[in-house]
C-alpha positions in Angstrom: -51.2 -18.7 51.8 -51.1 -16.8 55.1 -54.2 -14.7 54.3 -56.9 -16.4 52.1 -58.7 -13.6 50.4 -61.4 -12.6 48.0 -61.1 -9.7 45.7 -63.7 -7.7 43.7 -63.0 -6.1 40.4 -63.1 -2.8 42.3 -60.4 -4.1 44.7 -58.2 -5.1 41.8 -58.6 -1.7 40.1 -57.6 0.0 43.4 -54.2 -1.7 43.4 -51.2 -0.4 41.6 -51.8 -1.0 37.9 -49.4 -1.4 35.0 -50.0 -1.3 31.3 -47.9 -3.1 28.7 -48.0 -3.5 25.0 -47.1 -7.0 24.1 -47.8 -9.6 21.4 -50.1 -12.5 22.2 -49.0 -15.6 20.2 -51.6 -18.4 19.7 -50.8 -22.0 19.2 -53.1 -21.9 16.2 -50.6 -19.7 14.3 -52.1 -16.2 14.7 -50.8 -13.3 16.9 -52.0 -9.9 17.9 -50.4 -6.9 19.6 -52.5 -5.3 22.4 -52.1 -3.1 25.4 -53.1 -4.9 28.6 -53.8 -3.1 31.8 -54.1 -4.7 35.2 -52.6 -5.5 38.5 -49.4 -7.6 38.5 -50.2 -11.1 39.8 -47.1 -10.7 42.1 -48.9 -7.8 43.9 -51.9 -10.0 44.7 -49.6 -12.9 45.7 -47.8 -10.6 48.2 -51.1 -9.5 49.6 -52.2 -13.1 50.4 -48.7 -14.1 51.8 -47.6 -17.0 49.6 -45.8 -19.7 51.5 -42.2 -20.6 50.4 -43.5 -24.1 49.9 -45.7 -22.9 47.0 -44.8 -24.3 43.6 -47.8 -23.5 41.4 -50.6 -21.0 41.0 -53.8 -22.5 39.5 -56.4 -20.4 37.7 -60.0 -21.4 37.4 -62.4 -19.5 35.0 -66.2 -19.6 35.1 -66.2 -22.6 32.7 -64.6 -26.0 33.0 -61.2 -25.1 31.7 -58.3 -24.3 34.0 -54.6 -23.8 33.9 -51.6 -23.2 36.1 -48.2 -21.5 36.2 -45.0 -22.3 38.0 -43.9 -19.7 40.5 -41.2 -18.0 38.3 -43.9 -17.2 35.7 -46.4 -16.2 38.4 -44.0 -13.8 40.0 -42.8 -12.4 36.7 -43.6 -8.6 36.5 -45.3 -9.0 33.1 -47.8 -11.5 34.4 -51.0 -9.5 35.0 -54.6 -9.9 36.2 -55.8 -7.8 33.3 -59.1 -5.9 33.4 -58.3 -3.5 30.5 -57.4 -3.8 26.9 -56.2 -1.0 24.5 -57.3 1.8 26.9 -60.8 0.4 27.4 -62.5 -2.1 29.8 -61.6 -5.6 28.9 -64.2 -6.8 26.4 -66.3 -9.9 27.2 -64.9 -11.8 24.2 -61.4 -11.2 25.5 -62.1 -12.5 29.0 -63.9 -9.8 31.0 -64.2 -9.0 33.8 -60.6 -10.3 34.5 -58.2 -12.5 32.7 -54.7 -13.8 33.3 -52.2 -12.3 30.9 -49.0 -14.3 30.6 -46.8 -12.6 28.0 -44.0 -15.2 28.2 -46.2 -18.1 27.1 -48.7 -19.0 24.3 -52.2 -17.6 24.4 -53.9 -20.6 26.0 -52.0 -19.9 29.2 -53.7 -16.5 29.5 -56.9 -17.8 31.1 -60.1 -15.8 30.4 -63.1 -15.2 32.7 -61.2 -15.7 36.0 -63.3 -16.9 38.9 -60.7 -18.1 41.4 -57.0 -18.6 42.0 -55.4 -21.3 44.2 -51.7 -21.5 45.3 -50.5 -25.0 45.9 -47.4 -27.2 46.2 -48.7 -30.0 43.9 -50.9 -30.4 40.9 -51.4 -34.1 41.2 -54.9 -33.8 42.8 -56.2 -31.4 40.2 -57.9 -32.8 37.1 -55.7 -35.6 35.8 -52.7 -34.3 37.6 -51.1 -32.8 34.4 -51.2 -29.1 35.5 -54.1 -27.9 33.4 -56.7 -29.1 31.0 -54.4 -28.3 28.1 -52.3 -31.5 28.3 -55.5 -33.5 28.6 -56.5 -32.3 25.1 -53.0 -32.6 23.6 -51.2 -29.3 24.3 -48.1 -28.9 26.4 -48.4 -27.7 30.0 -45.5 -25.3 29.6 -46.1 -23.1 26.6 -43.1 -20.8 26.7 -42.3 -18.6 23.8 
């Protein structure tokens, strides 16, 4: 990126927000419809000046799990850095203070408890090089619905 940056929750809340009512489908067979509120990931990517060489955005939570998206899903207008749910602050059990919300993929791609985000041109040096912890435990990297 042209401008490596750090953002506080207050920063994210000061940016243009959007709310969307969508279904979250889980690989375990359940689904739920919620309203998510947050800043589009694309807005933050524009702020940091993503290089045209970028191929992936990697999301690290406060635990050992992690995941990544390709650039089309990262730039998609429905991909949010969500801090609200159903008109309230995002509850802890749903990923507070900020979670990734990827409506076009199964629930495990919507990483909870975000700590940091990295933009990269390769995933081979992260974990086992499979793009996330999910394939390491038997799930697909791409979880499109």
